Every structure is written in structure tokens, then in C-alpha cells.
C-alpha positions as CSV (number, residue, x, y, z in Angstrom):
1,M,0.0,0.0,0.0
2,S,1.4,3.3,-1.1
3,A,0.9,6.2,1.4
4,G,1.9,8.6,-1.4
5,R,-0.9,7.2,-3.6
6,L,-3.5,7.5,-0.9
7,L,-2.5,11.1,-0.5
8,S,-2.8,11.6,-4.2
9,V,-6.4,10.1,-4.1
10,L,-7.2,12.5,-1.3
11,L,-5.9,15.5,-3.1
12,L,-7.7,14.5,-6.3
13,L,-11.0,14.3,-4.5
14,Q,-10.3,17.6,-2.9
15,S,-9.4,19.4,-6.1
16,R,-12.0,17.9,-8.5
17,G,-15.1,17.5,-6.2
18,R,-16.4,14.3,-7.7
19,V,-14.3,11.6,-9.2
20,S,-15.2,8.1,-10.4
21,A,-13.2,5.0,-9.4
22,R,-12.3,4.6,-13.1
23,A,-11.0,8.1,-13.4
24,L,-8.9,7.7,-10.2
25,A,-7.5,4.4,-11.6
26,D,-6.6,6.0,-14.9
27,E,-5.0,9.1,-13.2
28,L,-2.9,7.0,-10.8
29,G,-2.1,4.1,-13.2
30,V,-3.7,1.4,-11.1
31,S,-6.6,-1.0,-11.6
32,V,-10.1,0.0,-10.7
33,R,-10.1,-2.6,-8.0
34,T,-7.0,-0.9,-6.4
35,A,-8.8,2.4,-6.7
36,Y,-11.8,1.0,-4.7
37,R,-9.4,-0.4,-2.2
38,D,-7.7,3.0,-1.8
39,L,-11.0,4.7,-1.2
40,A,-11.9,2.1,1.4
41,R,-8.6,2.7,3.2
42,L,-9.2,6.5,3.2
43,Q,-12.6,5.9,4.8
44,A,-11.1,3.6,7.4
45,A,-8.5,6.3,8.2
46,G,-11.3,8.7,9.0
47,V,-11.4,10.7,5.8
48,P,-15.1,11.5,5.1
49,V,-15.4,10.0,1.6
50,Y,-18.8,9.0,0.3
51,A,-20.2,7.6,-2.9
52,E,-22.9,9.2,-5.1
53,T,-24.8,6.7,-7.1
54,G,-26.7,7.1,-10.4
55,R,-25.7,8.7,-13.7
56,G,-22.7,11.0,-13.3
57,G,-22.0,9.6,-9.8
58,G,-18.7,9.0,-8.2
59,Y,-16.8,9.6,-5.0
60,R,-16.4,12.9,-3.2
61,L,-15.5,14.4,0.2
62,V,-18.1,15.8,2.6
63,D,-18.7,19.4,1.9
64,G,-16.2,21.6,3.7
65,Y,-13.7,18.9,4.4
66,R,-10.1,20.0,3.5
67,T,-6.8,18.5,4.2
68,R,-4.4,21.4,4.8
69,L,-0.6,21.6,5.0
70,T,-0.2,24.7,7.1
71,G,2.8,26.6,8.3
72,L,5.2,25.6,5.5
73,S,7.8,28.2,4.8
74,E,9.1,28.8,1.3
75,G,12.3,26.8,2.0
76,E,10.3,24.0,3.5
77,A,7.9,23.9,0.5
78,R,10.9,23.5,-1.8
79,A,12.4,20.9,0.5
80,L,9.1,18.9,0.5
81,F,9.9,17.6,-3.0
82,L,13.1,16.1,-1.6
83,A,11.5,14.7,1.6
84,G,12.5,11.1,0.6
85,L,16.1,12.2,-0.3
86,P,17.9,13.2,2.9
87,G,21.4,12.9,1.5
88,P,20.8,15.1,-1.6
89,A,18.8,17.5,0.5
90,A,21.7,17.9,2.9
91,D,24.0,18.5,-0.1
92,L,21.6,21.3,-1.2
93,G,21.7,22.9,2.3
94,L,18.1,21.9,3.0
95,A,18.5,19.2,5.7
96,A,16.7,21.2,8.4
97,E,13.9,22.2,6.1
98,V,13.4,18.6,5.0
99,T,13.0,17.5,8.6
100,A,10.6,20.3,9.5
101,A,8.5,19.8,6.3
102,R,8.2,16.1,6.9
103,L,7.0,16.7,10.5
104,K,4.4,19.2,9.4
105,L,3.3,16.9,6.6
106,L,2.8,14.0,9.0
107,A,1.0,16.3,11.5
108,A,-1.4,17.4,8.8
109,L,-2.4,13.9,7.7
110,P,-5.3,11.9,9.2
111,A,-4.1,9.4,11.8
112,G,-4.3,6.3,9.5
113,L,-2.4,8.0,6.7
114,R,0.2,9.4,9.2
115,E,0.9,5.9,10.4
116,E,1.2,4.6,6.9
117,A,3.5,7.4,5.8
118,A,5.7,6.8,8.9
119,R,6.0,3.0,8.1
120,T,6.9,3.8,4.5
121,A,9.6,6.3,5.5
122,A,11.1,3.8,7.9
123,V,11.8,1.1,5.3
124,F,13.3,3.1,2.4
125,H,16.7,4.9,2.3
126,L,18.6,6.4,-0.6
127,D,22.5,6.3,-0.7
128,A,23.3,7.9,-4.0
129,P,27.1,7.5,-4.4
130,G,28.4,4.4,-6.0
131,W,30.5,1.7,-4.3
132,Y,34.3,2.1,-3.9
133,R,34.1,5.9,-4.1
134,E,33.9,8.8,-1.6
135,P,31.1,11.4,-1.9
136,E,32.5,14.3,-4.0
137,P,32.9,17.7,-2.2
138,T,30.7,20.3,-3.7
139,P,31.4,23.7,-2.0
140,C,29.7,25.7,-4.8
141,L,26.5,23.6,-4.8
142,A,24.6,25.9,-2.4
143,L,25.4,28.9,-4.5
144,F,24.1,27.1,-7.6
145,V,20.9,26.3,-5.8
146,D,20.4,30.0,-5.0
147,A,21.2,30.9,-8.7
148,V,18.8,28.3,-10.1
149,L,15.9,29.4,-7.8
150,T,16.5,33.1,-8.2
151,R,17.5,32.9,-11.9
152,R,20.7,34.8,-11.5
153,A,23.8,34.3,-13.7
154,V,27.0,33.0,-12.1
155,D,30.6,33.8,-13.0
156,V,32.7,30.6,-12.7
157,R,36.2,29.3,-13.1
158,Y,35.9,25.8,-14.5
159,R,38.4,23.0,-15.1
160,R,37.6,20.8,-18.1
161,W,39.3,17.9,-19.8
162,R,40.4,19.6,-23.1
163,A,42.9,22.5,-23.5
164,P,42.8,25.1,-22.3
165,Q,41.8,23.2,-19.2
166,E,41.0,26.2,-17.0
167,V,38.3,28.5,-18.4
168,R,36.1,31.3,-17.2
169,R,32.4,31.4,-18.0
170,R,29.3,33.3,-17.2
171,L,26.6,30.6,-16.7
172,R,22.9,31.0,-16.7
173,P,21.8,28.0,-14.6
174,Y,18.7,26.1,-15.7
175,G,18.8,23.3,-13.1
176,L,20.8,20.7,-11.1
177,V,20.9,16.9,-11.7
178,L,22.2,14.2,-9.3
179,K,23.6,11.3,-11.2
180,S,25.1,8.3,-9.3
181,G,26.1,10.6,-6.4
182,T,27.6,13.3,-8.7
183,W,26.0,16.7,-9.1
184,Y,25.8,18.3,-12.5
185,L,24.7,21.9,-13.4
186,V,22.7,22.4,-16.6
187,A,23.3,25.9,-17.8
188,A,23.7,28.2,-20.9
189,A,27.2,29.6,-21.1
190,R,28.6,32.9,-21.9
191,D,32.2,32.9,-22.8
192,G,33.9,35.9,-21.2
193,T,36.5,36.0,-24.0
194,A,33.9,36.2,-26.9
195,K,34.0,39.5,-28.8
196,D,30.3,40.0,-28.9
197,G,29.7,38.8,-25.3
198,T,26.5,37.0,-26.3
199,A,25.3,33.9,-24.5
200,S,24.7,30.6,-26.1
201,D,21.0,29.5,-26.4
202,R,22.1,25.8,-26.1
203,A,22.3,24.3,-22.7
204,A,25.4,22.5,-21.6
205,T,26.3,20.3,-18.7
206,Y,29.0,21.1,-16.0
207,R,30.2,18.8,-13.3
208,V,29.9,20.8,-10.1
209,T,33.1,19.4,-8.6
210,Q,35.0,20.8,-11.5
211,V,34.0,24.4,-10.6
212,L,37.0,25.9,-9.0
213,D,35.2,29.0,-7.8
214,A,31.9,30.8,-8.4
215,V,30.4,34.2,-7.8
216,L,26.7,35.2,-8.1
217,S,26.3,38.1,-10.6
218,D,23.6,40.8,-10.7
219,E,22.4,39.6,-14.1
220,R,18.9,38.1,-14.1
221,F,17.6,35.8,-16.8
222,D,14.6,33.7,-17.8
223,R,14.8,30.0,-18.8
224,P,13.9,29.3,-22.4
225,P,10.1,28.7,-22.8
226,G,9.3,25.1,-22.6
227,F,12.7,24.0,-21.3
228,D,12.3,20.6,-19.5
229,L,15.2,19.6,-17.3
230,G,14.2,15.9,-17.3
231,A,13.9,15.8,-21.1
232,Y,17.2,17.6,-21.5
233,W,19.0,15.1,-19.3
234,A,17.5,12.1,-21.1
235,S,18.7,13.6,-24.4
236,Y,22.1,14.4,-23.0
237,L,22.6,10.8,-21.8
238,E,21.6,9.5,-25.2
239,D,24.0,11.8,-26.9
240,F,26.8,10.9,-24.4
241,R,26.3,7.2,-25.1
242,S,26.4,7.7,-28.9
243,R,29.7,9.7,-28.6
244,R,31.2,7.5,-26.0
245,Y,32.1,4.5,-28.1
246,T,34.3,5.3,-31.1
247,G,35.1,1.7,-32.3
248,T,34.7,-2.0,-31.7
249,A,36.9,-4.9,-30.7
250,T,36.7,-8.6,-31.1
251,V,37.5,-10.5,-27.9
252,R,37.5,-14.1,-26.7
253,L,36.2,-14.8,-23.2
254,S,36.4,-17.8,-20.9
255,P,33.3,-18.9,-19.0
256,R,34.6,-17.3,-15.9
257,G,35.4,-14.1,-17.8
258,R,31.9,-13.9,-19.1
259,R,30.5,-14.3,-15.5
260,R,32.8,-11.5,-14.3
261,L,31.8,-9.0,-17.0
262,P,29.0,-7.2,-15.1
263,D,31.4,-6.4,-12.3
264,N,34.2,-5.0,-14.5
265,V,32.7,-3.4,-17.7
266,P,29.7,-1.1,-18.5
267,P,26.3,-2.6,-19.2
268,E,26.6,-1.7,-22.9
269,V,29.6,-4.1,-23.2
270,V,27.8,-6.9,-21.4
271,R,24.8,-6.5,-23.7
272,A,27.1,-6.5,-26.8
273,V,28.7,-9.8,-25.6
274,D,25.3,-11.3,-25.0
275,A,24.1,-10.2,-28.5
276,T,27.2,-11.3,-30.5
277,A,28.8,-14.2,-28.6
278,T,29.4,-17.2,-30.8
279,A,28.6,-20.7,-29.6
280,A,31.0,-21.9,-26.9
281,G,33.7,-24.3,-28.0
282,E,34.9,-27.4,-26.1
283,D,36.9,-25.1,-23.8
284,G,33.8,-23.0,-23.1
285,W,35.4,-19.8,-24.6
286,V,33.2,-17.5,-26.8
287,E,34.1,-14.8,-29.3
288,A,32.2,-11.5,-29.3
289,V,32.3,-8.0,-30.7
290,I,32.2,-5.2,-28.1
291,P,32.2,-1.4,-28.3
292,I,35.3,0.5,-27.1
293,E,36.0,4.2,-26.3
294,S,39.7,4.2,-27.2
295,T,42.6,1.8,-27.3
296,E,44.0,3.1,-24.0
297,H,40.6,2.9,-22.2
298,A,39.7,-0.5,-23.6
299,C,43.1,-1.9,-22.6
300,G,42.7,-0.8,-19.0
301,E,39.2,-2.1,-18.9
302,L,39.9,-5.5,-20.4
303,L,43.0,-6.0,-18.2
304,R,40.6,-6.3,-15.2
305,L,39.6,-9.7,-16.6
306,G,43.2,-10.9,-16.5
307,V,43.7,-14.3,-18.2
308,D,40.0,-14.7,-18.9
309,V,40.0,-12.4,-21.9
310,E,42.0,-12.4,-25.2
311,V,41.8,-9.5,-27.7
312,V,41.6,-10.8,-31.3
313,A,41.2,-7.4,-33.0
314,P,42.1,-4.7,-33.7
315,A,45.8,-5.2,-33.9
316,E,46.5,-1.9,-32.1
317,L,44.5,-3.0,-29.1
318,R,46.1,-6.5,-29.1
319,R,49.6,-4.9,-29.1
320,A,48.6,-2.5,-26.3
321,M,47.5,-5.5,-24.2
322,A,50.7,-7.4,-25.0
323,D,52.9,-4.4,-24.2
324,T,51.2,-3.8,-20.9
325,V,51.4,-7.5,-19.9
326,G,55.1,-7.4,-20.9
327,V,55.8,-4.4,-18.7
328,L,54.1,-6.2,-15.8
329,A,56.1,-9.3,-16.3
330,R,59.4,-7.3,-16.3
331,A,58.2,-5.4,-13.2
332,Y,57.5,-8.6,-11.2
333,G,60.4,-10.7,-12.6
334,A,60.3,-13.8,-14.8
335,D,60.1,-16.1,-11.8
336,A,56.7,-14.7,-10.8
337,W,55.3,-15.7,-14.2
338,K,56.5,-19.3,-14.4
339,M,53.3,-20.6,-12.9
340,S,49.9,-19.0,-13.1
341,P,47.9,-19.0,-9.8
342,W,45.2,-20.8,-11.8
343,D,47.6,-23.7,-12.5
344,S,48.3,-24.4,-8.8
């Protein structure tokens, strides 16, 4: 049972006056049977819901009944949308507001819903950063939150991967995205060195930890009409994936190597192996074609599989693997390579 869905049913009844079970089911993406069950749960929780029969009938609240979330400050109202995300909310400087908003929300709910919401909150927890990495420090994040909400431009010094690595930009922030524990700023950029000083209409993505320093400016701006942060991010990810892989490689994998793939390579590579792997021979090895970013990157990635992978092509990648293994052999001495640990 979803406490959030029950609250949605209550607010739909409050805002629309009369709603049929079918309309509730369609609105919430559930079955009509589930909609009837939710209405019954509301009644059991003390919410005065009653049915009107006949043509054009449905369910409605007793006249004058309102559920009200009172006393929320502006900061708490913003934080309410992050009530289930205490870690990110703390990153954004809204930890206290989240706590206050959740308490006020629970206090405003009927007793039955309050207990359901408390049970739900007690069994879910979000830990955004991935394994084997520390959370990234984001000293400029609070400033970007202010800039996004007040629509003020920001002057930044930013470190990027291509030369010149350190650049200065005036950014017009459109929004913030949390991806696998890493914060990204979506903004239109104004290059301070451009002759005409005009800003680009195209949004770009900036990793917040790469911002060396930032200062709020007095410039105000409006986001482009119809700009959708979620749609932009989905498009950005699709474009990133299409640009990420620049070639392919043919590899041979042992049975154990194939089992170890998900823990050592991206999902795209695993899917490529599943789609292109030839029938296993007597030794159980398969041959497959995988996407690669570059020779250097692929070499480092495939070496994680050790003796469970062999590069067949391209020749450049095969040489890079052989050269790296040769360097390792010389570093550890010939005696260390006389017997593989898998032969013992």
C-alpha cells in the first residue's frame, strides 16, 4: 500500500469535487479494484469520503472537508519535493527544512495516513554515491541552488578535460541533476572572451566538482520557454552514449570471464557480448564484438579480466594489451610468471 498514492487520491478528491473510481484508476495508473481499495482505506483512516450513485455519480468528500498543509515556509515547501532524499537535500543545504517539512506533513495527515507514511519512511533509504568511491565535495553547490531558484547568472572558473583546461564562463543555470552521487549543473554559457559577449542558447552540462570558484552576478535571466530539465537530461545521456564509443573490438572470453563481465565493464559491453557471442567451443570460450571508447581505455578495462580475456582485433589494441602485460612481467620478474595461480 502506497501512502503517497493515498495522499494523491485525497488531493484529487479535494481538487475535483467528484471523481469516479475509473477516473482515479486512470489518473494513478492502477486497476479499478485498487482504486476502490484505496477509497476504502481512506474511509477507514477517518477521511469523510462517500459515494454518489446514479448517472454521473462517483466519490467525493463531505462538503467543507479540506486537508491542509499549514505553516510551511518557502524553503520547507521547496524541500518537500526532496523529503525522501535526505542525502541530496543535505547537499543542497536543506536538511533542516526537510526535517521540518516532513514533521508538518505528517501532522497534517489523518491518523491512518500518518501511520502509513511513517511506516513507509522507515523502510526506504537512498544512498546515491556508487561503491568504492567517496562522496564528492561540492562547496559551490549551495550557491548554484540559489542561482537556479532566483534565476541569477554565475561567473565561474571551471576545469575541463580539453585544452585550455581552465576557463572562465558566465553561466545561466537552468537546473541541477544528481547522477550516481555526482551533481551536474545544466546551464547556458557565456564565454567571457567572446568578442560580442553573447550567451549561447544551447544548454550544456557542467560537473559541479570541476567548478574551482563561483560568484553570483547581478544579471537576471529567464529560462527558455518550454525547457524541460528531465527531457534535456535524457537527451544528454543518449548523446553521451552515442559519442562515448568510437570503435569496436573482437575478444575471446572464458566462461569465468563472461561471468565476471558485469562487475568489470559497463552494461553496454555486457549487452554486446550477449548479443554477438558465438557458440562456446569445447573449452567454453566464446568470441564476441564489443564497443570501445579508445585503445587506451579499452586496454585498462579489459585487463581487469586478466587471463579470462584475449583480444583478437584490432591489432592496435592487441599490441597494447601485450605491451602492458610485458611491462608487468618485467616489473615482477620472470620467476613470478613461471606458474599462473590458476595452475596451482
